[in-house]
Each structure stands twice: as C-alpha cells, then as structure tokens.
C-alpha positions in Angstrom: -51.0 2.0 7.3 -52.1 0.1 4.4 -51.2 -3.6 4.7 -50.4 -5.1 1.4 -49.3 -8.7 1.9 -47.9 -11.1 4.4 -44.8 -13.2 4.0 -43.8 -16.5 5.4 -40.4 -17.3 6.8 -38.5 -19.9 4.8 -36.4 -20.9 7.6 -34.9 -23.3 7.0 -17.1 -18.4 2.0 -10.7 -14.0 -0.2 -7.6 -15.1 1.4 -4.2 -13.6 0.7 -2.5 -15.4 -2.3 0.8 -16.7 -0.9 3.0 -19.7 -1.1 3.7 -22.5 1.3 2.1 -22.8 4.8 0.5 -19.8 6.5 -1.8 -19.0 9.3 -5.1 -17.8 7.9 -6.4 -14.6 9.1 -3.4 -12.4 8.3 -3.8 -10.8 5.5 -41.7 -8.2 25.1 -42.8 -5.5 26.4 -45.1 -2.9 27.9 -48.5 -2.3 26.3 -49.1 0.6 24.0 -46.3 1.9 21.8 -43.6 2.3 24.5 -40.2 1.5 23.2 -39.2 -0.8 26.0 -38.5 -4.5 26.4 -40.9 -7.1 27.8 -41.8 -6.7 31.4 -43.1 -9.3 33.7 -46.6 -8.1 33.3 -48.6 -9.1 30.3 -45.5 -10.1 28.3 -43.5 -13.0 27.0 -41.4 -14.5 29.7 -39.6 -17.8 29.7 -39.0 -19.7 32.9 -36.0 -19.5 35.2 -35.6 -23.2 35.2 -31.9 -24.1 34.3 -31.8 -24.9 30.6 -30.7 -28.2 29.2 -27.6 -28.0 27.0 -28.6 -28.4 23.3 -25.6 -29.1 21.1 -25.2 -27.0 17.9 -25.8 -28.7 14.6 -22.9 -30.6 13.2 -21.6 -29.3 9.8 -21.9 -31.4 6.7 -20.0 -31.2 3.5 -20.9 -28.0 1.8 -19.9 -26.2 -1.4 -20.5 -22.5 -1.5 -18.8 -21.2 -4.6 -21.2 -18.9 -6.4 -24.1 -16.6 -5.9 -27.2 -18.4 -4.7 -30.5 -16.6 -4.9 -31.8 -15.7 -1.5 -35.0 -17.6 -0.6 -38.1 -15.7 -1.4 -41.2 -15.6 0.7 -44.6 -16.8 -0.3 -47.8 -14.9 0.3 -49.0 -17.2 3.2 -48.3 -16.2 6.8 -46.9 -19.1 8.8 -45.0 -19.4 12.1 -41.2 -19.1 11.9 -40.3 -22.6 12.9 -36.6 -21.8 13.6 -37.5 -19.6 16.5 -38.0 -22.8 18.4 -35.4 -24.7 20.5 -34.6 -27.4 18.0 -31.8 -25.5 16.3 -29.3 -22.8 17.4 -29.9 -19.7 15.3 -27.6 -16.7 15.6 -28.0 -14.9 12.3 -27.9 -11.1 11.7 -27.9 -11.3 7.9 -31.3 -9.7 7.5 -34.0 -8.2 9.8 -36.2 -11.2 9.8 -33.4 -13.6 10.7 -32.4 -11.0 13.4 -35.8 -11.3 15.1 -35.9 -15.1 14.6 -32.5 -15.3 16.4 -33.8 -13.1 19.2 -36.7 -15.4 19.9 -34.7 -18.5 19.3 -32.4 -17.3 22.2 -35.5 -16.7 24.4 -37.0 -20.0 23.6 -33.7 -21.8 24.4 -33.5 -19.7 27.6 -30.2 -18.1 26.4 -31.1 -14.8 27.8 -27.7 -13.1 27.6 -27.7 -13.8 23.8 -31.2 -12.4 23.5 -30.2 -9.3 25.5 -27.2 -8.8 23.1 -29.4 -8.5 20.0 -30.4 -5.0 21.2 -28.3 -2.0 20.1 -28.2 -0.5 23.6 -29.8 -3.1 25.8 -29.2 -1.4 29.1 -31.1 1.7 27.9 -33.8 -0.2 26.0 -34.3 -3.2 28.4 -32.9 -2.2 31.7 -30.4 -4.3 33.6 -29.8 -7.9 32.5 -31.2 -9.4 35.6 -34.5 -7.6 35.3 -34.7 -8.6 31.6 -34.1 -12.3 32.5 -36.7 -12.3 35.3 -39.2 -10.8 32.9 -39.4 -14.1 31.0 -40.2 -16.5 33.9 -43.7 -17.4 32.6 -43.0 -18.0 28.9 -42.3 -21.5 27.5 -42.1 -20.6 23.8 -42.9 -18.0 21.2 -43.7 -18.5 17.5 -43.5 -15.7 15.0 -45.6 -14.6 12.0 -44.2 -11.7 10.0 -45.9 -9.0 8.0 -44.4 -6.8 5.3 -40.9 -5.6 6.4 -39.8 -2.2 5.1 -36.4 -0.5 4.9 -35.1 3.1 4.7 -31.5 3.8 3.9 -29.9 7.2 4.4 -26.3 8.3 5.1 -25.0 4.6 5.2 -27.6 3.7 7.8 -30.6 1.4 7.2 -33.6 1.2 9.5 -36.0 -1.7 9.1 -39.6 -1.7 10.4 -40.6 -5.3 11.3 -44.3 -6.1 12.1 -44.7 -9.5 13.7 -47.3 -11.4 15.7 -45.8 -13.1 18.8 -47.7 -16.3 19.6 -46.8 -17.0 23.2 -47.2 -20.3 25.1 -46.8 -20.0 28.8 -45.4 -22.7 31.1 -49.0 -23.6 32.1 -49.9 -24.1 28.4 -51.9 -20.9 28.1 -51.8 -19.1 24.8 -51.6 -15.3 24.1 -50.9 -13.3 21.0 -49.2 -10.0 20.7 -49.1 -7.5 17.9 -45.4 -6.4 17.9 -43.2 -4.1 16.0 -39.4 -3.8 16.0 -37.1 -1.1 14.6 -33.9 -2.9 13.4 -30.8 -0.8 12.6 -27.8 -1.7 10.5 -24.8 0.5 9.5 -23.3 -0.2 6.1 -20.2 -2.3 6.9 -17.9 -0.2 4.7 -18.3 2.8 7.1 -16.2 1.0 9.7 -12.6 2.0 9.2 -11.3 0.3 12.3 -12.6 -2.2 14.9 -14.9 -2.8 16.5 -17.6 -3.7 14.0 -21.2 -3.2 15.2 -23.6 -5.7 13.7 -27.3 -5.3 13.0 -29.3 -4.8 16.2 -32.7 -4.0 17.5 -33.1 -0.3 18.3 -36.6 -0.4 19.9 -39.7 -2.5 20.0 -43.2 -2.6 21.4 -46.0 -5.1 21.7 -49.7 -5.1 22.7 -52.0 -8.0 23.4 -54.1 -9.0 20.5 -57.2 -11.2 20.0 -56.0 -14.8 19.6 -58.9 -15.4 17.2 -58.2 -12.4 15.0 -56.9 -12.9 11.5 -53.1 -12.5 11.2 -53.6 -9.9 8.4 -55.8 -7.8 10.5 -53.4 -7.8 13.4 -50.3 -7.1 11.3 -52.0 -4.3 9.4 -51.7 -2.0 12.5 -48.8 -3.6 14.4 -46.4 -0.8 13.3 -48.9 2.1 13.1 -46.7 4.3 15.3 -43.4 3.4 13.5 -41.9 4.8 10.3 -42.6 2.9 7.1 -39.6 2.8 4.8 -40.0 3.1 1.0 -38.4 -0.3 0.2 -40.2 -3.6 0.7 -37.8 -6.1 2.3 -38.6 -9.8 1.7 -38.7 -12.2 4.6 -36.0 -14.6 3.7 -34.2 -17.5 5.4 -30.5 -18.3 5.7 -28.4 -18.1 2.6 -24.7 -19.1 2.9 -23.4 -18.1 -0.5 -20.1 -16.1 0.0 -20.5 -14.4 -3.3 -20.1 -10.6 -3.1 -23.7 -10.2 -4.2 -24.9 -11.8 -1.0 -24.5 -10.7 2.7 -23.8 -13.3 5.4 -23.5 -12.4 9.1 -24.3 -15.7 10.6 -22.8 -17.5 13.6 -25.2 -20.3 14.0 -22.5 -22.9 13.4 -18.9 -23.3 12.2 -19.7 -23.4 8.5 -22.0 -20.3 9.0 -19.3 -18.4 10.9 -16.5 -19.1 8.3 -18.9 -18.4 5.5 -19.5 -15.0 7.1 -15.8 -14.3 7.3 -15.2 -15.2 3.6 -18.2 -13.3 2.5 -16.9 -10.2 4.3 -13.5 -10.7 2.6 -15.2 -11.0 -0.8 -17.0 -7.8 -0.1 -13.8 -6.2 1.2 -15.5 -5.5 4.5 -12.3 -6.1 6.5 -13.5 -4.8 9.9 -16.5 -7.1 9.7 -14.2 -10.0 8.7 -11.9 -9.2 11.6 -14.8 -9.5 14.0 -15.3 -13.2 13.4 -12.1 -14.0 15.2 -12.7 -14.6 18.9 -9.6 -12.8 20.1 -8.3 -11.1 16.9 -5.4 -9.2 18.6 -4.0 -12.6 19.5 -5.0 -14.3 16.2 -4.8 -13.2 13.5 -3.0 -10.2 15.0 -3.2 -6.4 14.5 -6.0 -5.2 12.3 -3.8 -3.2 10.0 -1.7 -6.2 9.0 -4.8 -8.3 8.7 -6.5 -6.0 6.2 -3.3 -5.3 4.2 -2.8 -9.0 3.8 -5.9 -9.2 1.5 -4.9 -6.3 -0.9 -4.1 -8.7 -3.7 -7.2 -11.0 -3.2 -10.1 -10.6 -5.6 -12.4 -13.6 -5.2 -12.5 -16.7 -2.9 -14.6 -19.8 -3.4 -14.7 -22.6 -0.9 -15.5 -26.2 -0.2 -16.2 -27.3 3.3 -15.5 -30.7 4.9 -17.3 -32.1 7.9 -16.7 -30.3 11.2 -15.3 -32.2 14.2 -17.0 -31.2 17.5 -16.0 -31.6 21.1 -17.0 -30.0 24.4 -14.8 -29.0 27.2 -15.4 -26.9 30.4 -18.6 -25.3 29.3 -17.4 -24.6 25.7 -17.9 -26.2 22.3 -14.9 -26.5 20.0 -15.0 -27.1 16.3 -12.4 -28.2 13.7 -13.6 -27.2 10.3 -11.7 -28.5 7.2 -11.8 -26.2 4.3 -10.5 -25.9 0.7 -10.3 -22.6 -1.1 -9.5 -21.3 -4.5 -8.3 -17.7 -4.6 -8.4 -15.5 -7.6 -5.9 -12.7 -7.2 -6.2 -9.2 -8.6 -3.6 -10.1 -11.2 -5.8 -12.9 -12.5 -3.7 -15.8 -11.0 -5.5 -18.7 -9.3 -4.2 -20.6 -6.2 -5.6 -23.4 -4.1 -5.3 -24.0 -0.4 -6.4 -26.7 2.0 -6.5 -26.4 5.7 -8.5 -26.1 8.9 -10.1 -23.5 11.1 -10.6 -23.9 14.9 -13.7 -22.3 16.4 -15.0 -21.9 19.9 -18.4 -21.1 21.5 -18.9 -20.8 25.2 -22.2 -22.5 25.9 -24.8 -19.7 25.5 -26.9 -21.0 28.3 -24.1 -20.6 30.9 -22.8 -17.2 29.8 -24.0 -15.0 32.7 -22.4 -11.5 32.3 -22.8 -9.1 29.4 -21.6 -8.8 26.7 -22.5 -12.1 25.1 -19.6 -13.9 23.3 -20.7 -15.5 20.1 -19.0 -18.2 18.2 -15.6 -17.1 16.9 -12.5 -18.4 15.1 -9.5 -19.1 17.3 -6.9 -20.5 14.9 -6.4 -21.5 11.3 -3.6 -23.0 9.2 -3.6 -23.7 5.5 -1.2 -25.2 2.9 -1.0 -24.3 -0.7 -1.7 -27.2 -3.1 -1.5 -27.6 -6.9 -4.6 -26.2 -8.6 -5.4 -29.6 -10.1 -5.5 -31.3 -6.7 -8.6 -33.2 -5.8 -9.3 -31.2 -2.6 -12.3 -33.4 -1.6 -9.9 -36.2 -1.0 -7.8 -34.1 1.3 -10.6 -32.6 3.4 -11.0 -35.6 5.7 -7.5 -35.3 7.1 -7.1 -31.5 6.8 -7.6 -30.9 10.5 -5.2 -33.7 11.7 
C-alpha cells in the first residue's frame, strides 16, 4: 500500500414549533493480522487497580448556531492527546474520534465503555471479563494516525484506520504497535425505527513494531491486509456545530450530548435523535409521536448556558440551560428557553454490558418573545 501522508489529531444543537410550556423531546491484540482484540500476551493492557473517579468537564457558555468547518489535519504526525485520562471522550462523530474514545476509555480504566465501542464485542473480543483482564499491564496508550480511507456502498461506510499505538506499561516500559481498525457506520437515515446503531469497530489487529522506526514507515504497512477505500478521510477533532452540514454523535458531556440531539433533528435523523434519551419510552414517550412532533420543524439554532453538575449514588447529573430559535417549515420563527436534565452512571463503576452512555432524562421549555434577550434568562432557566 502506498503511504501518502500522515495526519495529526487536532483534539482538542429542530424542536417542534408550539406555544406555551412543553416537555421537549416530543415531537489490542494478537500478533499478525488476526481480527481479534488484545490478549494478555504482547498487547496493551491496563491495570486492574480500581480507578479513581474523574469528573466530566463542566460545560461553559456556548453558541452553536451555524455551520463551523471541521478542524483539518496538518501533515505532521503527533500523538492524540485526548486519548489520555485528562478528559472524558465519548465521541462517534468520525472514525478518528471513535478510536480516540476507545483508547480514552482504556486509559481511564473504563473497560465496559471500551468494550462497547465494538460492533459485536462478544464475537470480536470474547467475554467482558477476559477483555478486562487483558489490560492488566498497560498504564496508557498514545495514538498516531495515518491516512484514513472510507468506502461507502448501500448506505454502509467502512473506514480503514491505520494507527501506531504507543504503549506505556505500569512498570514504565514502552512498546509500539502497528495497528489497523475497520470501523463501520450505517447511514442514520436507514433506521426507520429504534434502536439506532452508532459507529463501531468491526475488527482490528496489531503487531509489535520497532520503537525506533519512523512513524511513516510503520504506518505505511499497518493496514496492508485491510481494504483501502477510495476516499481519503481527514483526521479531525470534535466539532459541535448542529448545522445540517455537520454530523455530531458525541456524548462526552451535556453540551455535546444535546448538540448531538439537535444535530440529528436538523438532519431529520429521528431514530438517532431518539437514542440520546436515556429511557425514551418513559421520556419523551413512544417513538412515533416523538418523530411526528418534528414534522413542521425546519432549522434549530441554540445557545447554551452553564451546566450545573452534581453526583449521587454513583451517577453524575447535569442541568443544562438552553435557548433555541426554531424556524418552521412555513417560515415562522419562534424562541424557547428551558432546561434539559442528563444523567451518566459513572463509567468506571458500570460492570455489566451493555455500557450506558450519557443520556437525557427530562426537558422543559417555555416559549418566549422572539425579541427576548435569552442570555439574561439562561442563568435561571433550570431553577
């Protein structure tokens, strides 16, 4: 496979138009090219030491009202810093962020979350206990990406992701692995009813590589036994624009999760939007009513307030104030101010598959005059 260039990781909100008060939401591995997960031998394996709780980032005031260009990659290969433990990253918006999220989970010892990033983990990785035990010797993994390619056919896209895994063991020893992942995503519009299946890892392999070898040399052959798609896919970081020209499937925090919901609504991907509610049959209710509630919605723009965070009984709860302007299909504009409640069971203490990501549990919004200064109302919107 001809290796052309390397990319660095630059890691770094359509509601129903209605009046009055409403509840929103109506409307690694074995050596060689084996397609298995890491094993305890010659692999990446974090320790079984109980992990310390690391709180998720607190949201700050954010305005996401128009298309924001996705970050582009530079030509220099550098480690993906957000795979470390400093930040919680749960982002399936693109294949690079998918792999970063996987190793972020491993580095934070959130093994159930890591296990859940695979399309069929029990088949690809074996049972969850074996998977967890396989990481007993790894302290951290940094990533260097090569050229990602994609191939789309029949509403299915497969991405081939070459990456160098720079492993540090609990003893401080360093090893490098030349790895390749096949990441699969179905076009969200193909889902006519729940459940929605997000982007996931279909298979992967890794072989030890010379720690002194140049990254370009290692990456050039990392995916030699994998298909190479016709489309070059940039390695890009998180982009929270909810505009319909962007795609956001990110549950790294409350702003990210609600941004993903609103982006899905702007794209009319209603099954995906429904998936961001933690128990959707309870709130917002049956899927049919939920989807029908957005028939007259054209475009949503949003302004976020500062999330309020509290912990209780192994969970993190968030109150996220939000102001939205809704353009209807008839051309009318309406404004709403309100609050979403979100919950995340602490990832490090979730012990039985499947992993439960951050989700919306409640929401209530009031219609306001279009001329209202919504920024003045956001501080009290969750009271």
